[in-house]
BAMARBA-793041 format. One record per residue: residue in three letters; z, x, y of N, C-alpha, C, O in turn. Coordinates in steps of 0.001 Angstrom, whole numbers, plus 500000, padded with zeros to 6 digits. Each point is the difference from the previous one (the first is absolute). Example, Ala and Ser with C-alpha at 12.3 -4.5 7.8 and 13.67 -1.06 7.14 Angstrom:
BEGIN
ala507800513190494310500000499110501190500000500900501200500665501036499981;ser498615498614501069500060500820501190500730499230501090500169500509501108;
***
This chain:
BEGIN
met141137582529686953499050498895500129498884500149498964499369501052499899;asn500400497888499342498932500001499003498770499338500604499941498776500116;ile499080502032500267498816499483500691499210499038499122499285499139500513;arg500838500999498160499239499141499093500442498545500096499199499088499792;lys502083500694500524500463498627500153499318499324501181499636498826499933;tyr500198501924501145499343499446501188498514499763499736499438499006500458;glu499931501896498811498596499816499638499825498744499144499065499225500200;ala501840500588498854499921498836499128500205498709500794499340498995499737;tyr501569501033501226500241498814500829498755499629500796499611498832500036;val499760502154500604498803499737500805498883499421499132499350499031500393;arg500425501556498432498922499498499146500318498595499477499100499175499845;ala502177500558499885500379498675499505499697498918501021499459498949499656;val500892501309501619499748498967501014498513499946500365499498498937500367;glu499794502188499539498561499981500268499255499216498924499069499252500298;leu501346500923498453499347499314498891500594498617499747499402499183499300;gly501784500556501276500656498715499792500563499824498609500235498876499557;ser499985502247499740500431499896498601500682501282499561499462501092500182;leu501733498774499236500679501163499422499260500498498769499895501208499787;ser499595497880499406499323500410498769498706500755500304499690500988499334;lys499557498559501661498770500705500362500307501379500569499304500971499704;ala501754499109501122500390501304500550500457500927498878499684501190500007;ala501053498271499035500464500820498870498821500527499205499975501171499619;glu499047497969500128498823500427499242499228501085500739499566500981499397;glu500262498841501921499239500977500784500714501341500077499366501053499939;leu501963498904500196500769501230500210500521500617498700500605501072500016;gly499158498252498869500387500570498712501452499776499620500576500802499266;tyr500042498091501233501376499684499649500023498797499058499021499262499886;thr502096500561499454500219498775499239500484498914500957500427500288501118;gln499502498461498429500488498889500826501481500163500319500425499830501143;ser500358500505497823501435500170500231500274501217500882500944500005500791;gly498216501031499064500191501201500801499804499746501478500797500457500819;ile498138498807499541499752499758501422501011498999500558500381500095501166;ser500056498952498018501033499066500451501294500746500311500667499710500993;his499683501252498153501196500817500241499841500824501279500953500154500763;met497842500375499470499755500776501218500185499140501245500587500453500983;met498918498308498986500146499115501160501458499637500235500458499941501141;gln500276499813497764501426499702500131500737501199500594500860499842500866;ser498797501357498661500625501216500506499667500225501471500855500425500778;leu497896499287499602499594500183501394500762499047500909500471500399501065;glu499653498337498519500717499031500827501485500356500097500613499793501047;glu499967500735497886501385500460500058500131501197500937500999500147500704;glu497973500710499293500025501195500850499963499634501477500743500577500795;val498396498465499591499901499642501418501087499012500406500341499903501179;gly500209499357497846501115499117500304499647498558500253500862499217500398;phe497868500402499380499604498600500184498695499748499247499254500937499715;pro500468497778499960498754499683499290498774500339500843500056499989501230;leu498830500313498087498757500369500671498847499065499658498947500071500634;met501225499063498389498882499159499573500523498672499486501174499841499667;val497896499213500286500296498706499407498981499734498908498846500419500088;arg501595498886498891499123499648498891499593498548500132500858499118500027;thr497843500618500054499467498656500157499139499671498779499672500896499222;pro499960497843500600499110499656498880498679500748500023499388500223498955;ser500167500168502252498724500717500094500154501511499923498998500714499964;gly502239499796500012500185501436499867501078500555500913500845499265500512;ile499110502052499684500988500722500798499575500019501458498839500267500312;leu502115499445500593499757500097501436501140500775500646501147499869499573;pro498563500942501456501096500644500723500755498964500831499383499119500598;asn501932500980499444500754499128500904499970500585501409499302500984500249;his501449498417500671499952500452501406500393501467500118499346500772500701;glu501730499607498609500447501394500067498960500941499378499765501099500501;gly499621498452498405498955500808499371498815500202500911499448501098500072;glu500145497830500643498890500106500952500317501017501086499126500766500406;leu502117499250500069500385500949501044499919501443499508499640500901500758;leu500696499314497974500031501357499463498655500493499497499799501208499876;leu499261497876499828498732500404499385499261501081500790499595500997499402;pro500207498855501927499274501061500730500696501355499906499340501035499904;ile501996498957500123500750501262499926499889500602498604499866501214499847;ile500192497927499136499866500500498626498609500596499789499857501055499383;arg499112498256501138498637500536499858499876501359500693499352500912499489;gln501271499206501666499976501285500703500718501068499181499555501146499939;leu501549498479499438500737500925499134499124500452498839499969501187499676;leu499315497877499691499133500347498872498860500914500449499639500941499293;asn499796498780501885498936500866500514500514501405500270499320500987499721;thr501904499094500833500597501316500272500255500745498698499772501207499911;ser500703498067499081500250500620498700498706500517499385499955501103499455;glu498978498074500640498717500435499438499456501212500764499439500921499405;ser500736499064501925499552501138500796500732501274499596499398501070499922;leu501925498809499815500787501155499558499470500515498666499834501207499817;glu499900497875499248499487500411498696498652500703500129499736500985499309;gln499412498502501582498680500609500174500100501369500667499245500913499667;his501698499230501285500206501324500613500466501008498949499538501141499972;ile501376498427499172500472500891498945498857500362499055499853501153499595;ala499336497832500059498850500256499129499017500949500658499409500854499337;lys500414498994501986499088500889500726500488501439499941499220500928499789;ile502087499242500402500579501343499948499819500607498614499767501200499858;lys500344497954499126499813500468498626498537500209499648499686500545498942;gly499425499028501930498572500189499742499355498878499227498865500138499544;ala501848498730500295499440498860499272499817498848500970500979499365500393;asp497795500356499996499719498935500962499899498673499263498963499655499433;thr502139499615500593500046498696499351500569499002500994500507500379501056;gly499407498366498604500567498982500869499099498794500082499113499805499168;arg501129499384501854499272498751500175499679499807501467500809500324500869;ile497992499142499409499620499634501357499597498536499993499115499594499247;arg501535499616501594499625498598500160499232499862501305500495500357501069;ile498285499120498828499096499930501144499670498542500292499609499256499101;ala500547500336502156499571498678500457498760500195500873500022500795500940;ala498905498487498757498740500245500693499165498731500107500160499054499228;tyr498941500958501761498990498954500076499195499976498696499822501049499380;pro499689497786500191499128499957498832498771500898500124499592500624499020;ser499810499449502181498817500857500177500347501469499828499222500755499418;val501938499659501079500444501388499830500290500279498532499624501046499472;ala501056498000499867500316500175498582498742500061499151499973500675498971;thr498983498619501457498765499941499219499109501205500247499435500549499055;tyr500428499874502199498979500990500339500530501386500344499230500960499992;trp502049499177500307500559501319500279500881500517498866499827501122499525;leu501111498050500052501049500505499117499505500519498649500565500974499501;pro498412498430499879499555500584498720499571501459500126500348500823499153;gly498898499503501899499581501391500194501156500908500348500066501136499531;ile500861498365501301501169500796500378500858500292498771500421501136499780;ile499832497826499421500839500161498808499333500930498989500675500805499358;arg498005499088500499499278500908499086500248501451500394500316500829499146;asn499542499485502141500218501372500468501453500422499825500290501124499592;phe500622497952500725501426500316499938500452500274498564500750500943499749;gln498791498232499315500495500135498635499409501197499259500496500370498936;lys498464500232501605499540501262499430501077501070500117500133500867499136;asp500645499053501967501049500995500240501390499499499625500889500796499699;tyr499299497880500319501325499434499717499865498873498977500200498835500343;pro499465501489498416499721498963498998501222499218499548499854498933499405;arg501347501569500862501201499314499513500597499028501011501020499368499727;val498359500513501423500520499104501036499523498572499744498807499764499811;glu502120499293500185499660498575499844499655499424501372500729500217500968;ile498165499053499115499564499406501260499900498490499826499315499512499101;gln501379499751501772499962498540499997499358499519501293500416500405501084;ile498577498737498815499268499502501163500217498500500126499856499255499030;thr500490500312502171500108498579500302499025499674501125500060500600501073;glu499037498442498677499015499594500998500527498780500746500435499030499379;met499527501014501952500533498890500782499548500103501447499385500986500405;gly500931497980500369499678499977501418501051500695500838500998500508499488;ser498753499504501829500831500783500915501467499595499972500880500853499886;gly499388497839500218501389499557500061500786500375498763501141500451500099;ala498260499368498738500687500331498749500212501507499878501037500443499507;ile497986500345500939500155501456499967501185500422500855500812500823499578;glu499288498617501622501088500377500904501357499567499452500995500698500193;glu499054498160499128501254499559499397500422500922498861501176500340499869;ile497863500058499315500301500914498891500498501344500530500940500578499456;met498430499912501601500437501281500565501392499873500610500820500910499879;glu499443497967500772501317499788500604501092499968498942501111500481500227;asn498567498947498609500977499909498912500021501236499104500704500037498991;arg498516500970501391499923501246499232499575499759498556500521500629499079;gln498537498461500730499474499728498667498692500745499744499379499822498952;ala500207501005501993498835500869499835500267501291500751500661500010501038;glu498815501074498421500143501293500667498915500231501043500173500816500906;leu498704498467498971498835500283500841499198498718500188499868499200499074;cys499599500609502130499086498882500236498728500527500657500029500991500730;ile498856498332499002498714500336500623499366498697500454499579499178499187;tyr500360500650502135499438498779500562499748500232501482500001501147500448;ala499785497790500322499780500120501441501110499266500739500421498917499591;gly500045501674501489500975499304500829501414500522499928500924499317500442;gly499281501877499015501354500498499829500531500839501148501038500647499863;glu498261499353501276500381500905501088501393499739500559500693500943500383;lys499727497805499670501273499678500653500992499387499013500871499226500395;lys499000501111498348500890499459498982501141500978499718500073501084500578;gly500822498495498506501196500787499758499819501097498980500878500225499167;phe497990500465500886499793501148499122499090500991500721499380499666501009;glu500548501535498471499149501012500624498544499742499632499674499725498845;trp499461500369502155498607499572499857499047501171500242500143500740500973;ile498891499415498134499006501068500119498612499363500021499535499539498957;pro499786500418502193498640499445500038499056500829499133500108501225499941;leu498969498095499391499055500673499112498563499933500508499327501027500089;cys500199497772500245498610499880500443499770498659500678500776499059499835;arg498143500873500930499564498745500600499102499261499014499155500605499340;asp501032498108500570499206499159499096499436498847500825500756499172500506;arg497925500771499633499389498962500822500214498618499398499992499832498780;met500197499195502080499998498601499600498612499457500312499502500155501114;leu499878499209497898498599499609500114499829498496499801500769499353499288;ala498198500115501364499658498589499843499225499801498709499199500846499603;leu501048498040499757499334499658498741499382498612500160500713499029500257;val497955500874499592499298498729500182499114499737498788499628500939499297;pro500026497795500446499167499687498840498588500564500139499536500233501116;pro499781499989497766498591500397500069499195498917500737500262498806499857;asn498774501636500916499114499100500748500700499245501130499408499102500599;his501818501245499694500704499409501145499404500565501286499641501177500026;pro500240498029501049499445500527501262500687501268500491499341500878500556;leu501969499234499249500718501197500451499627501242499194500247501121500443;ala499164498691498387499617501148499176498917500831500664499815501166499651;ala499468498253501299498941500740500698500548500874501123499272500830500544;glu501996498998499811500610500779501084500398501392499513500474500165498876;glu499325500834501986500454501350499658501524500078500039500618500673499175;ala499974498639501784501449499891500106500316498571500410499304499424500836;ile501734500004498583500323498603500244501076499899501078501101500523499831;pro498579498801501288501023499821501045501195499238499454499853499068499209;leu501304501334501215501224499368499508500001498499500302500484499197499202;glu498968500435501962499986498589500392499128499148499089500150498778499975;ala498936501846499272499114499236499122500778499288498901499537498990499471;phe501639501525500181500791499355498955500490498617500423500315499170499147;leu499752500573502165500522498725500477499137498826499551500487498875499892;lys498245501384499848499078498929499614499843499890498486499208499190499519;glu501535501612499730499800500063498553501212499486499234501125500015500500;glu498621499531498279501079499725499056500545501344499520499235500854499553;phe502077499337500537500587501312499708500840499933498727500766499059499795;ile499077501953499357500786500125498771501080501044500248499700501174500214;met501541498397499757501140500813500442500791500531498816500279499251499064;pro500090502032500958500968500475498994501312499237500132500377499587501097;met500308500228497798501269499278500010501048500784500789499882501217500138;pro501152498093500386501100500708500668500546501120499127500097499869498780;asp500256501232501869500462501248499395498831500906499618500198501194499779;tyr498582498256500138498811500801499749499061499991501218498906500562499950;asp501528498804501126499086499718501110500328500765501276499485499673501069;gly501377501356498824500495500666501201498921500483500941500017499656501182;glu499039501138498322498971500556500870499060498915500511499586500039501159;val500073498993497993499091498921500408500667499140501066499361499624500982;arg501900500067498835500742499209500983500011500707501357499831499360501038;phe500366501945498950500031500778501237498653499919500724499954499894501225;ile498952500157498010498666499915500590499752498607500576499507499875501121;leu500828499081498125499761498631500473500854499653501215499617499164500818;asp501537501480499295500861499752501166499363500481501300500449499621501082;lys498517501204498828499309500464501207499059498942500572499544500121501137;leu500170498856498085499128498914500444500804498965500797501220499920499851;pro498104499284500997500720498955500741500616498950499085500979499353500373;arg498472500473498459500547499124498976499485500485498649499049500780499939;trp501565498769498999499531500383498669498819499135499578499902498851500430;pro499206501669498745498977499139499402500633499023499013501171500137499645;his498054498884499919500508499045499009500152500705498658499049500601499499;ile502153499326499917500263500628498709499652498993498907500696499004499808;ser498233501272499494499547499057498971500663500262498653500250499064499241;phe500040502204500455500621500358498728500931501185500231499840500750500963;ser501133499408498144500867501174499985500090500508498572499970499214499053;ala500139502094500791500107500596498666500739501322500104499819500738500969;cys501021499572498035500707501278500010499177501097499331500340501178500106;ser498574498446499203499142500982499346498823500351500896499227499124500390;asp500637502157499937498845500439500786498699499692499274499001499643500625;tyr501016500495498061498773499791499229499609498521499999498813499675499990;ala502176499429500022499700498580500114499357499698501351499063499206500084;ile501442501433500973499429499797501337498553500467500036499134499305500532;ile500602501860498910498627500528499986499066499027499291498911499710500495;asn501501499796498371499141499096499235499833498647500691498942499381499891;met502080500157500812499879498757500752499015500160501154499208499099500275;val500844502049500399499027500268501061498597500075499409499058499443500564;thr500799501232498316498689500117499356499413498627499687498786499808500076;glu502068499246499575499541498647499672499782499130501233499689498815499884;gly500476501785501311499707499264501225501104499084500477499738499084500779;leu501504501135498774501101499115500374500629500351501333500851499258500490;gly498755501848500105500546500403501281499812501486500218499322500676499226;val501291499829501846499949501424500323501422500552499926500963499236499932;ser499167502083500080501332500582499948499980501413500557498969500494500456;ile502191500145499497500173501392500443500788500724498919501073499549499598;leu498393501575499931500685500796498985499843501478500327499259500364500914;ser501433500482498345500003501425500294498801500719499381499458499575498980;glu500146501515501657498891500800499475500362500616498654499138500114499128;leu502121500288500684500421500577498720499657499067498851499522500438498954;leu500724498287501247499708499022498953498499499751499881499450500027498900;leu499893499732502225498608499547499975499028501075499542498969499687499403;gln501343501578500866499066501051499601500088500336498517499149500711499467;asn501887498773499867500192500312498586499727498831499072499936500176498784;tyr499900498628501777499843498808499166498578499453500165499585499671501111;arg499685500235497804498622499520500062499971498489500222500692499245499316;his498510500337501635499907498580500329498709499773500783499321500951500388;gln500351497783499839498775499655500700500241499528501430499045499719500724;ala502203500190499687500291499633501379499546501119500941499821501143499580;val499998498516501689499504500956500987501182500531500812500810499228500513;val499278502087499598501098500666500708499483500552501319498974500679500030;arg501727499034501056499609500490501317501252500471500763501087499449499825;pro498742501575501018501107500364500895500183498916501051499123499160500201;met502012500866500459500288499021501049499881500646501377500097501218500147;asp499695497953500832499898500437501395501036499225500822499865498791500189;pro501180501912500305500257501443499902500468500393498597500471499148499247;pro499404502145500393500400500458498661501488499752499745500829500080500907;gln499480499619497835501383499752499600500346500930498837499137500341499192;glu502126500063500731500421500903498931501483499853499733500738499396500778;arg499681501175498095501410500097499678500288501453499633499081500748499665;ile502171499651500396500406501354499617500740499919498673501081499417499916;leu498332501170499051500674500087498711500917501220500000499631501062500501;gly501529498785498951500933501113499945500964499830498847499916499033499242;met501002501912500628501024499886498958501377500169500621500179500716500984;gly500787498604498412501355500048500500500989500331498900499803499644498838;val501259501040501544501120500301499102501291499727500781500013500118501225;pro501068499521498080501252499743500719500395501173500893500291499808501181;gln499722501397498268500248501228500756499330501152499271500224500203498807;ile498961500540501904499291501106499357500985501056499510499835500542498907;lys501180499751501887500907501099499644500855499674498786500468500907499312;thr499744497802500413500795499636498836499144499509498832500535499639498952;ala498142500343501220499115499586498910500095500991498845500223501191500217;ser499611498326498577500069500869498830498836500987500012498975499733500628;pro501168501416498678498892500959499915498729499370499447498902500307500466;val501238498810498539498825499366499412499288499126501029498771500004500076;thr501996499248500716499396499150501030499291500845501045498887499670500409;arg501739501410500026499355500861501010498733500639499437499009500149500715;asn501020500225498017498785500540499379498887498956499996498851500307500316;phe501499498453499324498984498944499953499433499745501394498799499773500144;met502041500261500874499530499813501375498953501042500366499026499703500691;arg501184501504498844499018501059500282498664499687499354498950500250500592;tyr501077499204498198498749499644499323499296498843500713498771499958500060;val502009499110500478499402498904500779499278500555501214498864499618500279;gln501791501285500447499386500572501204498741500797499660499003499935500719;glu501050500813498187498821500779499601498842499088499598498847500288500321;tyr501447498632498990498957499068499562499320499358501202498772499925500057;val502018499613500898499439499354501189499232501012500845498963499662500572;arg501522501553499513499285501036500735498633500249499372499011500151500718;asp500920499895497949498721500192499323499038498827500246498793500197500136;leu501758498584499918499171498835500314499399500106501393498828499686500207;lys501982500759500743499493500160501373498901501046500067498983499799500664;glu501221501316498648498978501054500011498719499537499342498911500335500466;ala501197498891498447498820499487499326499255499006500895498769499958499991;ala501976499242500783499376499025500889499260500689501140498980499504500479;arg501545501649499954499311500745501076498753500721499487499164500451500783;gly500723499652497876498825500651499412500091501487500030499086500684499541;
***
């Protein structure tokens, strides 16, 4: 079995183009076309269709894609184990994370990690909960860092509690409150994160007898903060985001207090590559240092 043919097939359907996959992987156009023909002859049936807009997997290709991706991950894990035994820590880590985690945690974690493992390639994808879970299910990432992975199809390691906080405009009557009652949102115009980015907020609003009026929705946390600052409504965002982003909106805890659990997930810890397990250790150490610094 030539694993490179399967790698080329996956990249071709991901990019929608044989020529783009050839350029990325260092093949000629004729070379990658020959590889695809050889792969289809090997499995005994076509795997893709050519359309005016590019390459698409056919039904049989769609069925095989998750298995092929798992095969590629296993192959990469084998290569990394061999490299580890040889004393050369190389490889790739694909990380799916919340935008706030990617912005405020991962740069420091990667800085520490690359001091010891400078040859490791790290790819970061920022997205909401649903997309993260889909990527993990399809084995398109080795590691995820977000909230809500306790009952999903991967192994979950809780990292820390992150408070969910109320955000109100400057000079708003609620800004004078030490803590904002959850029921107070019922009388306010509410700015809601877009679906797939609204998991924790949706859970909090579901505790009310009804939802407040949703005046705006946005997938960008920073857009929500600025909309609140301009007096367009109130919202709920995480402390991780709000304590790191300078703004003029007023932040208050809620009554009763609300929080989310940030953690990291991997398909299986025991089968994770050495590089991935090393990176997980750096994540845990970084978060532990943050907790100690917060305690003073």
